[in-house]
N, C-alpha and C positions, 0 to 999 in steps of 0.2 A: 591223657585224661581230658574230660570236658569240664572246665571250670568257668566261673563267671568272668575271670580276667581274660581267658582265651576267647570266650564268646564275644566279649567287647571288641576284640580285634577282628572278629569275623561275624558281625551281626547278620549278614545275609544268610548265614547257615542256621539261624535260630529256629525258624519255622520248621525246617526239616528235622532238626534235632529234638526240639521240645514242643512243637505244635503251636508256638506263638512267637511273636516278634519280641525283640529285646525290651521295648518299652512296656509291653504287656507283662513280661516276666517281672520287671522291676515293680510294676504296680501290684502284681500278685504278691511279691515278697513283702512289700510294705504292709499288706493286710495279714500275711501269713505269720510274720515274725512275732508280733505281740500275741496272736492267737496261740501260737505254738508254746511260747514261754508261759502263758497263762495256764494252758492245759498241763504242761509239765509240772508247774508249781503246785497244782491241785492234786497231782498223782499221789496215791497212798500206798501203791504197791510197785515193785520193780518191774521193768519192762520185760525182761527175759523170763524170770521164774514166776512172777506173779505173787511173790511173797511180800510181807510188810516191809516198807522202807525203813532203813536204819540211818540214812543220811537225808539231809534236805535236798530238794531238787537242785541240780547243778553240781552236786558233790561227785567224788570219784574221778575216774580217768576221763580226760578231756577228749572230745571227738577229734579225729585226724583232720576233718574238713570243716570249714565254717558252715553255719546254718544255710547261708545262701547257696553254697555249692552242694549241700545235701538236698536242698529243694530241687536244684538243677538236675542232680543225679536221678531223683525220683521221676521228674517229668520226662527225662530222657528214657528211663525204663518204661514208662507208660506209652511213650510215643513209638519206641523201637521194639520193646518187649524182648530184650536179649536175656539170656540165661544169667543166673547169679554168677556162674563161673566166669563168663565173658565180662560181665560188669566188674567183678572183682579184679580181673586182669587189667582192665582199663584204669581202675582206681588204686591198684596195688593194695587190695584188701582181700581178706578171705571171705568165703561165702556167708559165714555166720555174721560177720560185720555188715555185709551188704544187706542181708535179710533184716537185721535189727534196725538198720538205718531206714530202709524202705518202710517197714511197719510203723516206725515212729513218725515219719513225715506223713504217710498216708492217713494215720489216725487223726492228725490235725487237719489235713485237707478234707477229710470226711466231715468234720465239724463245720466246714465252710461250704458244704454242698447243700444248699437250701433251695427249695422249689416252691413256687407260688401256691400250689394246691395242697401243700402241707400246712399252710397257715389257716387260722380261723377265717370264716367267711367274711367277717367284718374288716379284716386286714387285706383282703384281696382287692386289687385295683381292677375295676370293670373296664374292659376294652370297648371304647366307643369311637376312637379316632379313625379317620380314613387311612392313616398310615399303618394301623395295627390290624385292621379287619378287612378281609377281601370284599371288594365292592359287589362281586357276584353273589356272595353268601354273607350278607352283613351280620347275621346272627351267630356265625360260627365262632366258638370260643376255643375249641380244641380240635386238632387233627390227630387221630390215634392209630398206632400201628405197633407191631411186635417185631423184635429182632432176636435171632438165634445165633449162638456161637458154639462151634464144635468144641467138645471136651474130650479128654482121654477116657476110654471106656472104663466105667467103674468096675472094681473088683467084686466078685461074688463074695458073700459073707454068710455068717450064721447068727441066728438070734440067741437069746439067753438059754433056750432049751436045746441048742445045738442044731436046730433045723436050718437047712440051707435057705438063704434068702436070695431072691432075684433082684439085685440092686441095679441091674443094667436096663431092664425093660422100662422103668419110669422115665429114663433119660433118652430113650430112643425116639427120635423124631421121624415120623412117617413122611413128613414133607422133605426133610433134608437127607433122609436115609442114613443117618448116623446119630451118635449120641451128642446131645446139645443141652445148653442152658438157654432159657428164654426170658426176655424182659419186655415189658410193655412201656412204650414211650407215648407221651401226649405233648404235642407242641402247639404253640400259637400259630396263627396264619403267617407270621413272619419268620417261623422256624425256631423261635426261642422255646427251649424245653421247659414245660410247666410241671411235669410229673414223670417219675420213672418208678416202675414197680421193683420189688425184690426179685431176685433170680429164682426161677422155678424150673423143674425138669422139663425137657423139651417135648415130652408127650402131652403136656398140658395144652389144651385147645385155646386159641386166642380168645374165643368167646368166654370160656371158663375163667381165664385170667382176668378179663375185664369185669366179670361179675364178682370175682373174689376181691378185686381192688376197690370196688364201690366208687370208682372215679366219677361216674356219671351222676352220683348222688350229690356232688358238689356243684353241679350246674344249676343256674337259675332257670326259671320257666322261659325266660326270654332269650336264653342262650342255646346254642346248638353245637353238635359235634359231627365230625366227618370221619367215616371209617371205611374199611375195605370189605370185600365180599366175605372174608373170614368171620365177620361179626353178624352174619345173617341170623335173624331171630332176636336180636337185642331189643328191637322195638316192642316186642311183647312184654319186656320187663319195664320199659319206660314209655308208656303210651302218651304221656303228657309232654315229652321232650321232642324237639325237632332233631332228627338224626338223618344225615345224608350218607348213604352208601350205595354202591353200584347194584344194579339188578343182577340177579344170579339165575343162570339158565338151569332148568331142571329136566328130568327125563320126559320126553315127549312134549316139552314146552320150551322150545328154543327162544332166544331173545328176538324181539321185533326190531325193526330198523330204528324206531324211535327210542327203544330202550338202549340199543347200542350207541346211539348218539348221546343219550344222557350219560352213559358210562364214560364216553370219551370226554365229555364236558367236565365231569367230576374229576377224572384223572389229571386234568391240567392243573387243578388246584390241590389235589392230594400229593402232587410231586414235591411239595414243600417238605413233607416229612421224610421223603426219600433223600432229599438233599441234606437234611439235618442228620439222618442216620449215616450218610456218607461221611459227614464231618466226624461223627463218633468213631467210625471205622478207620479213620486216619490214625487213631491211636491203636497201635498194633496189639496192645494188651487185650483189646476187645475184637480183634480181627483174626489173629492167628489161632491155632489150636491152643485152647486154654490149658495150662500145665499145672496150675496151683490148686490149693484147697478150694473146694466148691463153696464153702461157707464164707470165703472172702470175695466172691465174685460180685455180690450186691454192692459192697463198698466200692469196688473199682468202677462199677457202672455209674454210681452216683458221682464219684470224683471226676470221671471223664466227662459226664454230662454237664457238670458245673464248669469245667474248663471250656467245653464247647460253647456254653452260654456266654462266657467271657469273650470268646472269639466273635460270636455273632453280634454281641453288643458293640464291638469296635469295628467289625467288618460285616455288615448285614448281608444276608443271603440275597440272591438275585430276586428282583421283584417281577411279578407276573402280570401280563396284560389280562384284562377282564373281558375282552371281546370273545 
């Protein structure tokens, strides 16, 4: 089994096992423990059945593993995305205990997943330093892109009148040629995740998701955003904003050499979000075929994004030349 004591003896394995080094895990635990205890103390219903509590928080049978090891178990699951059966074998627990433990720890991690653009405008720090803003595009506040993850094909069902419903079509992504869930990510020019959308069916167009999120409404007039070709047409919605996105070729209107050069120039700076999404995909829970309930996917995306932000804070992404 993977416990904190064993990890202390093999700290070089921590990044591969839990996605962070031992020092970062210890810092996370120091913040996690009081948040977890506070959340549990305020609970008015039981974890498993959702019925009213009969005991105070902390009553009943004690957990087999210490809270530190339960946090470690959860991070290992996010990083490796093993099945409950395999995780139960490693920790000598049944699948129900594993599921209850993961849900409990994930619920607390979710309360720690905070992003700048969820805060009121007055609380947001405006980026003006040379370290945080690309010299070539000094007004850029956000770089925006979407990420899709393959899911198990939804089962067909029936509505209240017994009519057959097509539950598969909304999740079928024409781009990926499979059933997916999609999330929109917005990062700073240094790769730090500023906002992440809820999970939506894979057939949702990137432009539609951006409009639904109202993310660009939070930008000041002096700030700009950088997007890819999938967001062609968004300028019509925000004529007062500065939006950078590549030129898109159309029928009988191929790109000129100057437009191609502009696209190459933009791609050098948009690569930052690709590197951030690569960090997200190192957590296999968001890289492999997603096997769990679709309504839990948004929570997992937020938690992993917050963990990636912690990693970028301690180990910044590669910096890019402006030439």
